[in-house]
PAKOL-669512 format. One record per atom (N, C-alpha, C): atom name; y, z, x; residue number from 0. Coordinates in pm, 1 decimal. Layout:
BEGIN
('CA' (Y Z X) NUM)
...
//
This chain:
BEGIN
('N' (-3379.7 -14391.2 17368.4) 0)
('CA' (-3366.5 -14276.6 17280.7) 0)
('C' (-3475.6 -14175.7 17317.0) 0)
('N' (-3437.4 -14049.8 17332.5) 1)
('CA' (-3534.6 -13947.4 17371.8) 1)
('C' (-3623.9 -13910.0 17253.5) 1)
('N' (-3731.8 -13840.7 17285.7) 2)
('CA' (-3824.4 -13796.7 17181.2) 2)
('C' (-3756.6 -13702.5 17081.5) 2)
('N' (-3669.3 -13616.0 17131.3) 3)
('CA' (-3597.9 -13523.0 17043.8) 3)
('C' (-3507.4 -13600.5 16948.4) 3)
('N' (-3436.3 -13700.3 16999.8) 4)
('CA' (-3348.8 -13780.9 16914.7) 4)
('C' (-3428.8 -13855.0 16807.9) 4)
('N' (-3544.0 -13907.3 16846.3) 5)
('CA' (-3629.7 -13976.9 16749.9) 5)
('C' (-3679.7 -13880.9 16642.4) 5)
('N' (-3717.8 -13760.0 16685.6) 6)
('CA' (-3766.1 -13660.5 16590.3) 6)
('C' (-3656.0 -13621.9 16491.8) 6)
('N' (-3537.2 -13598.6 16541.5) 7)
('CA' (-3424.5 -13563.2 16454.8) 7)
('C' (-3394.4 -13676.3 16357.9) 7)
('N' (-3396.5 -13798.4 16405.1) 8)
('CA' (-3370.5 -13914.0 16319.9) 8)
('C' (-3476.8 -13923.6 16210.0) 8)
('N' (-3603.3 -13904.7 16245.0) 9)
('CA' (-3711.6 -13911.5 16145.4) 9)
('C' (-3703.0 -13796.8 16045.5) 9)
('N' (-3665.6 -13678.0 16094.2) 10)
('CA' (-3651.7 -13564.2 16003.1) 10)
('C' (-3538.8 -13589.6 15903.6) 10)
('N' (-3428.5 -13645.0 15950.1) 11)
('CA' (-3317.7 -13678.1 15861.0) 11)
('C' (-3358.4 -13779.2 15755.8) 11)
('N' (-3434.3 -13878.4 15798.3) 12)
('CA' (-3483.4 -13979.5 15705.1) 12)
('C' (-3576.2 -13916.1 15601.8) 12)
('N' (-3665.3 -13829.1 15647.6) 13)
('CA' (-3760.2 -13762.4 15559.6) 13)
('C' (-3688.4 -13673.5 15457.5) 13)
('N' (-3590.6 -13597.8 15502.5) 14)
('CA' (-3514.1 -13512.4 15411.7) 14)
('C' (-3439.2 -13597.7 15309.3) 14)
('N' (-3385.5 -13709.7 15353.1) 15)
('CA' (-3318.7 -13801.5 15260.5) 15)
('C' (-3412.9 -13853.4 15153.8) 15)
('N' (-3536.6 -13886.1 15192.7) 16)
('CA' (-3637.2 -13932.2 15095.8) 16)
('C' (-3669.7 -13823.8 14993.7) 16)
('N' (-3681.7 -13700.4 15041.1) 17)
('CA' (-3711.8 -13589.9 14950.0) 17)
('C' (-3597.6 -13571.3 14850.1) 17)
('N' (-3474.3 -13574.4 14898.5) 18)
('CA' (-3358.4 -13558.7 14809.6) 18)
('C' (-3351.6 -13672.6 14708.3) 18)
('N' (-3381.6 -13793.6 14751.9) 19)
('CA' (-3381.5 -13908.6 14660.9) 19)
('C' (-3488.6 -13890.7 14553.1) 19)
('N' (-3608.9 -13851.2 14594.6) 20)
('CA' (-3718.6 -13831.8 14499.1) 20)
('C' (-3685.0 -13720.6 14400.3) 20)
('N' (-3625.2 -13613.7 14449.5) 21)
('CA' (-3587.3 -13502.7 14362.7) 21)
('C' (-3483.4 -13546.8 14261.1) 21)
('N' (-3385.6 -13624.6 14304.3) 22)
('CA' (-3282.7 -13674.5 14213.2) 22)
('C' (-3343.3 -13765.4 14107.2) 22)
('N' (-3434.3 -13851.2 14146.4) 23)
('CA' (-3500.6 -13939.3 14049.9) 23)
('C' (-3585.0 -13859.2 13951.2) 23)
('N' (-3652.4 -13755.4 13999.3) 24)
('CA' (-3732.2 -13669.4 13912.7) 24)
('C' (-3642.7 -13599.3 13811.6) 24)
('N' (-3530.1 -13548.9 13858.1) 25)
('CA' (-3437.6 -13477.6 13770.6) 25)
('C' (-3388.3 -13568.2 13658.9) 25)
('N' (-3358.5 -13693.6 13691.5) 26)
('CA' (-3309.8 -13787.2 13589.9) 26)
('C' (-3407.9 -13799.9 13474.1) 26)
('N' (-3537.4 -13797.2 13504.6) 27)
('CA' (-3639.0 -13818.0 13402.5) 27)
('C' (-3677.3 -13691.5 13326.7) 27)
('N' (-3641.2 -13575.3 13376.7) 28)
('CA' (-3691.7 -13450.6 13319.3) 28)
('C' (-3587.7 -13362.0 13251.8) 28)
('N' (-3463.8 -13381.0 13280.0) 29)
('CA' (-3362.7 -13289.4 13226.2) 29)
('C' (-3304.5 -13344.0 13097.3) 29)
('N' (-3245.4 -13255.7 13017.4) 30)
('CA' (-3180.0 -13302.9 12894.8) 30)
('C' (-3073.0 -13407.6 12925.8) 30)
('N' (-3053.5 -13497.0 12833.0) 31)
('CA' (-2960.8 -13608.5 12855.2) 31)
('C' (-2816.0 -13565.0 12871.4) 31)
('N' (-2782.7 -13445.9 12821.9) 32)
('CA' (-2643.7 -13402.5 12832.5) 32)
('C' (-2610.1 -13340.6 12968.1) 32)
('N' (-2707.7 -13332.0 13058.9) 33)
('CA' (-2684.3 -13276.7 13192.5) 33)
('C' (-2687.5 -13386.0 13297.6) 33)
('N' (-2594.8 -13377.5 13390.0) 34)
('CA' (-2597.1 -13467.2 13505.7) 34)
('C' (-2689.1 -13406.3 13611.0) 34)
('N' (-2734.1 -13485.0 13708.2) 35)
('CA' (-2816.7 -13427.0 13815.8) 35)
('C' (-2746.4 -13311.1 13887.9) 35)
('N' (-2615.4 -13321.5 13909.6) 36)
('CA' (-2541.4 -13213.0 13974.1) 36)
('C' (-2544.6 -13086.3 13889.0) 36)
('N' (-2524.4 -13101.9 13759.4) 37)
('CA' (-2526.1 -12985.6 13670.8) 37)
('C' (-2664.0 -12921.0 13669.0) 37)
('N' (-2768.0 -13002.5 13669.3) 38)
('CA' (-2903.6 -12948.1 13673.4) 38)
('C' (-2925.7 -12870.6 13803.6) 38)
('N' (-2879.1 -12924.8 13913.8) 39)
('CA' (-2894.4 -12855.9 14042.4) 39)
('C' (-2817.7 -12724.1 14043.6) 39)
('N' (-2703.5 -12719.7 13977.4) 40)
('CA' (-2627.0 -12595.5 13968.8) 40)
('C' (-2703.3 -12491.0 13887.6) 40)
('N' (-2763.6 -12533.2 13779.6) 41)
('CA' (-2844.6 -12441.5 13699.2) 41)
('C' (-2964.6 -12393.4 13781.1) 41)
('N' (-3028.4 -12487.0 13849.8) 42)
('CA' (-3144.3 -12453.4 13932.2) 42)
('C' (-3107.0 -12351.7 14040.1) 42)
('N' (-2992.0 -12370.7 14102.7) 43)
('CA' (-2946.9 -12279.0 14207.2) 43)
('C' (-2917.2 -12140.4 14150.4) 43)
('N' (-2881.1 -12133.4 14025.3) 44)
('CA' (-2849.0 -12006.4 13961.1) 44)
('C' (-2974.5 -11933.4 13913.2) 44)
('N' (-3081.8 -12005.5 13891.8) 45)
('CA' (-3204.4 -11947.2 13836.3) 45)
('C' (-3265.8 -11839.2 13924.6) 45)
('N' (-3249.5 -11847.4 14052.8) 46)
('CA' (-3316.1 -11752.4 14141.8) 46)
('C' (-3272.0 -11609.0 14117.9) 46)
('N' (-3143.1 -11586.6 14097.4) 47)
('CA' (-3092.2 -11451.5 14074.5) 47)
('C' (-3054.9 -11428.5 13928.5) 47)
('N' (-3044.1 -11533.7 13851.8) 48)
('CA' (-3002.4 -11520.5 13712.9) 48)
('C' (-2851.7 -11524.3 13695.7) 48)
('N' (-2779.4 -11510.2 13805.5) 49)
('CA' (-2633.5 -11520.3 13801.5) 49)
('C' (-2585.3 -11567.7 13937.8) 49)
('N' (-2460.3 -11611.8 13941.6) 50)
('CA' (-2398.5 -11654.6 14066.4) 50)
('C' (-2247.4 -11646.2 14049.0) 50)
('N' (-2175.6 -11695.0 14145.4) 51)
('CA' (-2030.1 -11706.6 14135.6) 51)
('C' (-1992.2 -11850.0 14168.3) 51)
('N' (-1872.2 -11887.3 14130.5) 52)
('CA' (-1825.6 -12022.5 14162.1) 52)
('C' (-1821.1 -12041.3 14313.6) 52)
('N' (-1777.9 -11939.6 14385.6) 53)
('CA' (-1771.4 -11949.7 14532.3) 53)
('C' (-1909.1 -11976.1 14593.0) 53)
('N' (-2007.7 -11904.2 14544.6) 54)
('CA' (-2144.0 -11922.7 14596.5) 54)
('C' (-2196.1 -12062.1 14562.6) 54)
('N' (-2172.8 -12106.7 14439.2) 55)
('CA' (-2215.7 -12241.8 14401.3) 55)
('C' (-2146.2 -12347.8 14484.9) 55)
('N' (-2018.9 -12324.8 14516.6) 56)
('CA' (-1944.5 -12418.5 14600.3) 56)
('C' (-2013.9 -12437.0 14734.6) 56)
('N' (-2056.3 -12326.1 14794.0) 57)
('CA' (-2124.8 -12333.7 14924.5) 57)
('C' (-2263.6 -12397.6 14911.7) 57)
('N' (-2339.2 -12356.6 14810.6) 58)
('CA' (-2475.1 -12407.9 14792.3) 58)
('C' (-2473.8 -12557.8 14766.1) 58)
('N' (-2383.7 -12601.9 14677.3) 59)
('CA' (-2380.5 -12741.9 14636.1) 59)
('C' (-2301.8 -12829.2 14733.4) 59)
('N' (-2228.2 -12766.2 14824.0) 60)
('CA' (-2147.0 -12837.6 14922.2) 60)
('C' (-2047.0 -12931.6 14853.4) 60)
('N' (-1975.6 -12874.5 14755.4) 61)
('CA' (-1869.9 -12948.2 14686.8) 61)
('C' (-1743.8 -12862.9 14690.2) 61)
('N' (-1631.6 -12921.8 14657.8) 62)
('CA' (-1504.6 -12849.3 14661.5) 62)
('C' (-1498.1 -12748.0 14547.0) 62)
('N' (-1414.1 -12648.9 14565.4) 63)
('CA' (-1394.9 -12545.2 14462.8) 63)
('C' (-1346.2 -12604.4 14330.1) 63)
('N' (-1246.9 -12696.5 14330.0) 64)
('CA' (-1204.1 -12754.1 14201.5) 64)
('C' (-1315.9 -12830.4 14129.6) 64)
('N' (-1394.7 -12906.9 14205.1) 65)
('CA' (-1505.8 -12980.0 14142.4) 65)
('C' (-1610.7 -12884.4 14088.3) 65)
('N' (-1639.6 -12780.5 14162.8) 66)
('CA' (-1738.1 -12682.0 14118.6) 66)
('C' (-1689.4 -12611.4 13991.9) 66)
('N' (-1565.9 -12569.1 13991.9) 67)
('CA' (-1508.6 -12502.1 13874.5) 67)
('C' (-1513.3 -12593.1 13751.5) 67)
('N' (-1482.7 -12719.6 13771.3) 68)
('CA' (-1485.4 -12815.1 13660.5) 68)
('C' (-1626.6 -12827.1 13602.5) 68)
('N' (-1725.5 -12838.8 13690.5) 69)
('CA' (-1864.2 -12851.4 13643.5) 69)
('C' (-1912.8 -12722.8 13577.8) 69)
('N' (-1875.0 -12608.1 13631.8) 70)
('CA' (-1911.6 -12480.3 13569.9) 70)
('C' (-1851.5 -12471.9 13430.5) 70)
('N' (-1726.0 -12510.5 13415.8) 71)
('CA' (-1661.7 -12508.0 13283.6) 71)
('C' (-1730.8 -12603.0 13185.6) 71)
('N' (-1776.2 -12717.4 13233.7) 72)
('CA' (-1851.9 -12809.4 13147.3) 72)
('C' (-1982.3 -12744.6 13102.3) 72)
('N' (-2049.9 -12674.3 13195.4) 73)
('CA' (-2175.6 -12607.8 13161.0) 73)
('C' (-2152.6 -12490.4 13065.6) 73)
('N' (-2039.1 -12426.0 13076.3) 74)
('CA' (-2004.2 -12320.6 12980.6) 74)
('C' (-1982.6 -12382.3 12842.7) 74)
('N' (-1909.1 -12493.2 12838.2) 75)
('CA' (-1883.9 -12562.9 12711.2) 75)
('C' (-2013.8 -12609.0 12645.9) 75)
('N' (-2107.5 -12655.6 12727.5) 76)
('CA' (-2236.0 -12703.1 12675.6) 76)
('C' (-2330.3 -12588.4 12637.4) 76)
('N' (-2295.8 -12466.1 12677.5) 77)
('CA' (-2376.1 -12350.2 12639.8) 77)
('C' (-2482.1 -12308.8 12740.4) 77)
('N' (-2479.9 -12365.3 12860.3) 78)
('CA' (-2579.7 -12331.4 12962.2) 78)
('C' (-2537.7 -12211.8 13047.7) 78)
('N' (-2409.0 -12192.4 13066.6) 79)
('CA' (-2355.4 -12081.9 13145.9) 79)
('C' (-2264.5 -11996.2 13059.1) 79)
('N' (-2248.5 -11872.1 13099.8) 80)
('CA' (-2150.3 -11782.7 13040.3) 80)
('C' (-2088.7 -11701.1 13153.1) 80)
('N' (-1958.2 -11675.2 13143.4) 81)
('CA' (-1889.9 -11594.2 13245.5) 81)
('C' (-1886.5 -11449.3 13199.6) 81)
('N' (-1914.0 -11358.8 13294.1) 82)
('CA' (-1904.5 -11215.4 13268.3) 82)
('C' (-1837.2 -11149.9 13387.9) 82)
('N' (-1767.5 -11041.6 13363.2) 83)
('CA' (-1703.8 -10968.1 13471.9) 83)
('C' (-1810.2 -10903.2 13559.8) 83)
('N' (-1787.2 -10901.9 13689.9) 84)
('CA' (-1875.7 -10835.9 13785.2) 84)
('C' (-1865.0 -10685.0 13761.8) 84)
('N' (-1978.2 -10615.5 13741.6) 85)
('CA' (-1969.4 -10471.2 13715.2) 85)
('C' (-1913.6 -10390.8 13832.8) 85)
('N' (-1926.9 -10443.1 13954.1) 86)
('CA' (-1878.2 -10372.8 14072.0) 86)
('C' (-1731.7 -10403.0 14102.6) 86)
('N' (-1684.3 -10518.0 14058.6) 87)
('CA' (-1546.5 -10558.8 14087.1) 87)
('C' (-1497.0 -10642.1 13968.9) 87)
('N' (-1423.0 -10580.8 13882.5) 88)
('CA' (-1379.3 -10645.9 13758.2) 88)
('C' (-1291.8 -10769.5 13781.2) 88)
('N' (-1240.2 -10785.9 13901.3) 89)
('CA' (-1159.1 -10904.3 13931.0) 89)
('C' (-1246.1 -11028.6 13946.8) 89)
('N' (-1372.9 -11010.0 13980.9) 90)
('CA' (-1464.3 -11122.1 14003.2) 90)
('C' (-1534.9 -11159.9 13873.8) 90)
('N' (-1568.7 -11286.9 13864.8) 91)
('CA' (-1643.1 -11338.6 13750.8) 91)
('C' (-1780.7 -11385.6 13796.6) 91)
('N' (-1884.3 -11341.5 13727.2) 92)
('CA' (-2019.5 -11390.1 13753.6) 92)
('C' (-2053.2 -11498.6 13651.2) 92)
('N' (-2129.1 -11593.9 13696.6) 93)
('CA' (-2177.8 -11700.5 13608.8) 93)
('C' (-2323.1 -11668.8 13577.8) 93)
('N' (-2354.0 -11650.2 13449.2) 94)
('CA' (-2489.5 -11616.6 13406.7) 94)
('C' (-2550.0 -11732.3 13327.6) 94)
('N' (-2681.7 -11741.7 13332.2) 95)
('CA' (-2754.0 -11839.1 13251.3) 95)
('C' (-2762.4 -11788.2 13108.1) 95)
('N' (-2772.6 -11879.9 13013.8) 96)
('CA' (-2787.6 -11842.9 12872.9) 96)
('C' (-2931.0 -11869.6 12828.1) 96)
('N' (-2960.4 -11829.6 12706.5) 97)
('CA' (-3093.3 -11853.3 12648.0) 97)
('C' (-3122.4 -12002.8 12634.6) 97)
('N' (-3017.1 -12082.9 12622.0) 98)
('CA' (-3034.0 -12227.8 12611.3) 98)
('C' (-3107.5 -12284.2 12732.2) 98)
('N' (-3081.2 -12228.0 12848.1) 99)
('CA' (-3149.3 -12273.8 12970.4) 99)
('C' (-3298.7 -12253.2 12956.7) 99)
('N' (-3338.4 -12137.4 12909.9) 100)
('CA' (-3481.2 -12106.7 12895.2) 100)
('C' (-3544.8 -12197.9 12790.7) 100)
('N' (-3473.9 -12221.9 12681.8) 101)
('CA' (-3527.6 -12306.6 12575.4) 101)
('C' (-3543.1 -12451.7 12615.8) 101)
('N' (-3446.3 -12504.5 12691.1) 102)
('CA' (-3448.5 -12648.4 12722.2) 102)
('C' (-3503.5 -12677.6 12861.0) 102)
('N' (-3451.0 -12611.7 12960.7) 103)
('CA' (-3491.1 -12642.8 13097.0) 103)
('C' (-3615.5 -12567.5 13136.8) 103)
('N' (-3637.7 -12452.2 13075.4) 104)
('CA' (-3758.6 -12374.7 13105.2) 104)
('C' (-3885.9 -12452.5 13077.7) 104)
('N' (-3878.5 -12551.6 12989.4) 105)
('CA' (-3993.9 -12636.0 12957.8) 105)
('C' (-4027.4 -12730.5 13072.1) 105)
('N' (-3926.8 -12766.5 13151.7) 106)
('CA' (-3946.8 -12858.7 13263.1) 106)
('C' (-4021.1 -12785.2 13371.1) 106)
//
């Protein structure tokens, strides 16, 4: 095995460890009504304050139906709200609610 192959293998292992540690951390810190995936979706939305289902699909690397289902669950739980895009009324933006700041902002 070449040095480059060994380096790539070690980097993959290291990234896997980081993802595992992050998932374990999330389990202990987030509200009980959120799954780790839902928390990651909220976290991904925090940077801009809004997103779209399409963007979340790419970021989370999940299918569009699964992403839509999880977004709808987060809307039901009060963490997300859908609003029309001001530039294109056909598009829907997903925005964070005050509940996120109250519950997850503490983490």
